[in-house]
N, C-alpha and C positions, 0 to 999 in steps of 0.2 A: 504493500500500500504506500502511496505517496505521502510525504510529510504534510503537505497541504492539499486538501481535496475538496473542490467544489463540484457537487454532483447534481445535475439537472436543475440548476437554480433558475427560478422564474420570479421576476419582480414586476408588479403592475401597481401604479398608484391609484388608478381609477377602476380597476377590475376588468377593464376592456383592452386597453393598449399596453402591451408588454414592453417594459424598458429592457429587461433581460429575458431571453427566450431559451429555456432549457440549456443553460450555459454550463459547460464542463471544463474544469481546469485542474491540472495536477502539477504540483511543484515538489521538487526534491529538496531535502535539507541543505541549507547553505547556498541555494541558488538565488540569483537576482533576476526576477522576471518582470518585464515591463508590459503594461497594458497600453497599447498604442492605437490611436484612431482619432477621427475628427470630433468636434464638439457634438454632443448628443448621441454618441455611439454606445454609451453605457459603461465606459471605463471607470468613471468616478462612482457610479452606482455599484459596480462590482467591488470596488475598494471599500465602500460603505457597508456592504454586506459582510465582507471579511472583518471589518472593524467592529461590527455589532451595532452600527448606527441605524441599519435597516434590517428588519427581519424579512426574509424572502417569503413570497406566497407559497412557493413549492420548492422542494429540493433540500439538500443537506450540505453543511459545511463542517469539515473536521480538520483538526491539526494534530499530528502525531497520534492518529488513531482515536482521538477524543472528539465526540460530536459537540460542536459549539454553536449549533444553529440557533438555539434559544438562550444561550448564555449572554447576560448583559455585558455591555462594553467594558465596564469597570472591573469585570472579573476575567477578562481575556488575557491580560498581561501582554498587550501589544504596544509598541511604540509608534507614534504618528508624528509626521512632519508635514505641515500644510504650506500653501502658497504664502500666506502671511505668517510671519515668524511666531506670532502669538506669545511674545516674551512679556514678562512683567516689568514695566518701566521703572518701578520703585525698588526692584531687587537687583543686587549685583549679579554678575555673570555666574559666580560660584553659587549664589542662592537660587538663581534660575535653574541651573543644571541640577541642583539637589532637590528641587521642589517635589518631584514625584516620590523620592525616597523619604522626604519629610512627611508626606501624606501617609506613607506606609509605616510611619513611626519607627523608622530605622534608627538604631543606636547611633549617637553622634560620632563615635570613633569610626564605626564602619561607614557611615554616611560620608564623612570627610575623606576617608581612604578611597572610596569609590568615585567621588567627585573629582578628587585630585588625579586619579588614574585616567578618568575620562577626559579631563581637561588636557592631559598630556597627549592622549590618543588623537584628539581633534585639534591640537596645536593652539590651545587657548590659555595656557598657563599664565602668560604675561598679562592677560586681560581679566584675570579672575576677580579683581576688585573694582573693575569698571562697571558702568551701567550701560544698558543697551543703546541709548542715544549716543554714546561715545564710540560706538563701533560702526564699521562699514557694513554694507548689505551682506557681503560674503561672510564676514565674521559673525554677524547675527544669525545667519543661516546655519553656521557651524554650531552655534550655541543651541539652536533648536534641535539639531541633530544629536548633540551631546546629551541634551535633556531626555530625548527619546531613547537613547541607548543605555544610559546609566542605570535604568531599572532592569536591565538584562532581559529584554522582552523575547518572547518566542518568535514574534514576527516584527519586522520593521516595515511600516507603511508610509510611502512617500507620495503625496498628492501634488504634482506639478511644483516641486519645491524650488525650482530654479527660475520660475517664470518671471519673478520680479527683479532679476539680476541682468546687468548688461551682458552683451555677447561675449566679451573677453572673460568676464568673471564666471559666466556659465560654464565655459570650457574648463577652467581651473577647478571649479566646484564639483563638476561631474567626475573629474579625476580623483578628487578628494573623497567623494562618496564611495567610489569604487574601491579605493585603497582601504578605507575604514571598514567597509562591508567585508572585504576579503580578509583583513586582519582579524576581525571578530568572528567571521564565519557565520554571520546572521542571515537567515532567510528573509528576503526583501521583496516587496511588491512596489513597483515604481510606476506611477501614472504620468503619462506625457502625451502631447500631440506632436512633439518634435522628433522627426525621424532620425536625424543625425545624433541627437542627444541619446535617444533610445538605443540605437545600434552600438554606440560607443561604450555603453555602460552595462549592457544586459548579457546574461547567459542565454536566456530565451526570451522571445517576444510573442505576445498574443495580439494579433491585429484584429481590431473589433470594428464591426459595422452593424448598426441597427440592432444592437442587443445580442449579437452572436459573434463568436470567434471564427473568423474566416480562415486564419492560418496561425498555427502555433509551432514555432520552430526556432532554431538558432538565427541570430542576425544574418550570418553568412548565407544560410539556406534561403531565407526570405528575400534577401537582396538579389541573389542569383536566380532563384526559382520561385517566384510568386505563384501561388496556386490558383488564384482567381483574378479576374480583370480588376475588381475593386482594389485588391492588394497591390497589383502592378501599378495602377494609376496613383495610388497613395504614396508609393515609395519611389516615384520618379520616372516610370515608363511613360513615354509621351506618344508613341506611334503604335497604332493598332491596325492590323490588316486581316480581313476576313479570308480564310483559307479553306479549301476543300481537299481532303486527303485523297491521294492517288496511289499511295504505297505506304510502307512503314515510316519512311522519312521524307517522302516527296508529296508536294502539294501544288495546287494552282490557285492563283488569286482570282478575283472577280473578272479581271480583264484577260484571263488566260495565261498570265505570266507564271513561269515555273519557279518553284521555291523548294529548297531542301533544308532540312534541319538535322541537328544531331539528336534532337529529342523526338520521341514517338508518342502516338496517341491512339486510342481505340475508337475515337469519335470521328465521324465523317466530316462534320462541319466544326471548325474551331477558329479561334482568333490567335494570330501570331503578334507578338509585341517585341519591340526593341528600343533600347535607350538611344537618345540623340548622339551620345558619345561613341556608340558602337557602329554607327553607319559610316562607311568609307565613301567619301565624296571625291569624284574625279571628273575630268572633262574628256577622258579617253573613251571613245565609243566601243562598247562591247555588247555582244549578244550572248548572254550566258544566264544560267539560273541565278536567282537572287539579285538580279540587276534591273534597275528601273531608270527610265529616262525622266528628267524633270526640268523645271524652270524655276530659277530663284525668284521669289516674290519679295522677301524682306530679309535684310541682313542686320543683325544686332551684335554689337561689340560687347563681349563678356570679360575682357581683360586678357586672359590667357588664350582665348579663342574667340571665334565668331560663331554665332548661331544663325542658321539659315532656315527660313520657311520655304519649302520647295513644293511647288505644284506638280503632282504626278498623276498618272491615270488611276492610281489607287487612292487619291485624295492628297491632302496636304500633310507633309512629313516634316518634322523638326530634325535638323542635322547640325552637329557641332563640328566645325572644321578648324584647322590650325590657322595661325596668323601669317604663315609663310606664303600662302597662295590664296589671297582673299578674292572672293567672287562678288560680282555686282548684281543688283536686281536686274533681271532680264536674261542673265547668263543661262545657257543650256548646260546641264550637268548630268552625270550618271551617278546613281547611288547603288552601292554594293552592300547587301545585308549579309554578313558572314553567318553561315549555318549554325555555328556554335553560339552565336549571340541572340538568336531568335528563341524566345520563350513562348510556349503554347499554354494558353489560359482558357 
């Protein structure tokens, strides 16, 4: 049995429209699993079910073999970090971190030892006697993390904890969270809508859409092999081509153009998708499988490359090309879609 097990969870606020629909999720001890998806997909509701803030209409939730479905939030021994730091402005950093232990009536000597150790783990020793208003956003977020961890929770729940930080600080903080999580070996659920943030920090990712998990796998697997069109679009695939199977690895597009892929399918009609970075753009005319003629409509400068919107017989495709040979609007081009880069969804 998995360490964390959500089994057939259903949540409906009005009894008619399900926010979560028979959701199943299994996590192993020590894993950091992210719930990824757009606003309204159900990821925060899932976290609230785990936390005990929402009781599901149907289904069960267990940790380490113990059914916690109806156990109230204050008896679950979970640590939570929210978007807002929720620190007490009138307490010092040391007092903020030790607040949960004080509520549990921990002996002063043990409380001081645990707080000092956690301040060291999170790099906050030198700020122990300061107040929250005297710290930066990143430092305050570390205080919130330390407060959640010092109670030695069974689970750490992070709800968009980096959303209030600037871009540079977000990167350093996600590295810090991963370091601390690895050091303590604590099982963690991380809610985010940011794909890059999620992939950089997670052991596994659950991509959610309209209350269901569309794919649950490692970041590498999801990035390379999205299983549905929704997942593909959400993680950056821009080009979609309707294909008809002619053999195990051979297909034709709607205009009859031949395509081959290294992937196979047992479906007759399927969609092929490819990232803009993976299409090879050239002006050399070729008549071969996976090659499409097109006309450049729009050129956009991206810094390290140009992005082109190309009109083709299969519709408009986005292609990223190098700065070395820039094409102009109106140029006739050839697009080559490498078989190994086409994903079937």
